[in-house]
C-alpha positions as a printed Julia matrix, in Angstrom:
108×3 Matrix{Float64}:
 -69.98  -92.67  -139.39
 -67.41  -94.83  -137.58
 -65.71  -95.6   -140.9
 -65.39  -91.87  -141.67
 -63.8   -91.16  -138.29
 -61.36  -94.03  -138.82
 -60.44  -92.72  -142.27
 -59.88  -89.23  -140.88
 -57.75  -90.65  -138.08
 -55.64  -92.61  -140.57
 -55.24  -89.73  -143.02
 -51.49  -89.16  -142.81
 -51.4   -86.43  -145.46
 -51.9   -83.93  -142.64
 -48.8   -85.23  -140.84
 -46.39  -85.06  -143.76
 -44.28  -81.92  -143.88
 -41.97  -80.89  -146.71
 -38.39  -81.86  -145.96
 -36.21  -79.02  -147.19
 -33.13  -80.24  -145.4
 -29.56  -79.89  -146.62
 -29.4   -83.68  -146.58
 -31.89  -83.91  -149.43
 -30.17  -81.36  -151.66
 -27.11  -82.93  -153.34
 -25.53  -79.54  -154.12
 -25.85  -78.34  -150.54
 -24.67  -81.7   -149.25
 -21.56  -81.47  -151.45
 -20.87  -77.9   -150.28
 -21.28  -79.02  -146.67
 -18.85  -81.91  -147.16
 -16.31  -79.59  -148.8
 -16.61  -77.15  -145.91
 -16.15  -79.95  -143.36
 -13.0   -81.08  -145.18
 -11.63  -77.52  -145.16
 -12.35  -77.18  -141.44
 -10.6   -80.5   -140.74
  -7.62  -79.32  -142.79
  -7.56  -76.02  -140.89
  -7.55  -77.94  -137.58
  -4.72  -80.16  -138.82
  -2.76  -77.04  -139.79
  -2.94  -75.61  -136.26
   0.28  -75.66  -134.25
   0.6   -78.95  -132.34
  -0.16  -77.55  -128.89
  -3.04  -75.44  -130.2
  -4.5   -78.43  -132.05
  -4.28  -80.64  -128.95
  -6.03  -78.07  -126.77
  -8.7   -77.42  -129.41
  -9.45  -81.15  -129.73
  -9.58  -81.65  -125.96
 -12.07  -78.83  -125.58
 -14.17  -79.16  -128.74
 -14.02  -82.86  -129.55
 -13.6   -84.4   -126.11
 -15.8   -81.82  -124.38
 -13.37  -80.89  -121.62
 -13.77  -77.59  -119.84
 -10.85  -75.18  -120.05
  -9.88  -75.96  -116.44
  -9.95  -79.72  -117.11
  -7.77  -79.35  -120.22
  -5.37  -77.11  -118.29
  -5.12  -79.61  -115.43
  -4.6   -82.52  -117.83
  -1.81  -80.72  -119.7
  -0.4   -79.09  -116.57
  -0.71  -75.6   -117.99
  -2.64  -72.52  -116.91
  -6.25  -71.89  -117.82
  -5.06  -68.64  -119.41
  -2.86  -70.65  -121.79
  -5.86  -72.77  -122.77
  -7.9   -69.6   -123.35
  -5.15  -68.1   -125.5
  -4.68  -71.26  -127.58
  -8.45  -71.6   -128.09
  -8.61  -67.97  -129.25
  -5.85  -68.69  -131.78
  -7.63  -71.81  -133.01
 -11.0   -70.11  -133.33
  -9.45  -67.11  -135.1
  -7.76  -69.38  -137.67
 -10.89  -71.45  -138.2
 -12.88  -68.24  -138.52
 -10.56  -67.1   -141.31
 -11.09  -70.44  -143.05
 -14.87  -70.08  -142.72
 -14.83  -66.43  -143.83
 -12.93  -67.27  -147.01
 -15.36  -70.07  -147.77
 -18.35  -67.81  -147.17
 -16.89  -65.2   -149.54
 -16.46  -67.89  -152.2
 -20.02  -69.09  -151.7
 -21.43  -65.55  -151.75
 -19.54  -64.85  -154.98
 -21.44  -67.65  -156.69
 -24.76  -66.85  -158.26
 -27.46  -68.73  -156.41
 -30.61  -69.32  -158.45
 -33.75  -67.88  -156.92
 -36.77  -70.09  -156.54
């Protein structure tokens, strides 16, 4: 009886869950890496000031007010530059999504 309880307690088959993550699918992993590269390129293509503000806010985690104070500009300027950056990155993402949607994805 004790041995049966121990075996049930050690039965890990109940704990294992299927891992359907992007990290285990080479095709999805490749698509993700390509998308990351395109996003990086889109950030690099931003105007200098826009790129700097975007990186301060998104990469360094500064609030708009902190970025504005650091650069000695208005918060409104930070908001405007962030809107430009997000719009351009959105266009990059939209084009990539259209390309992906145009591909035939096999159904399982």
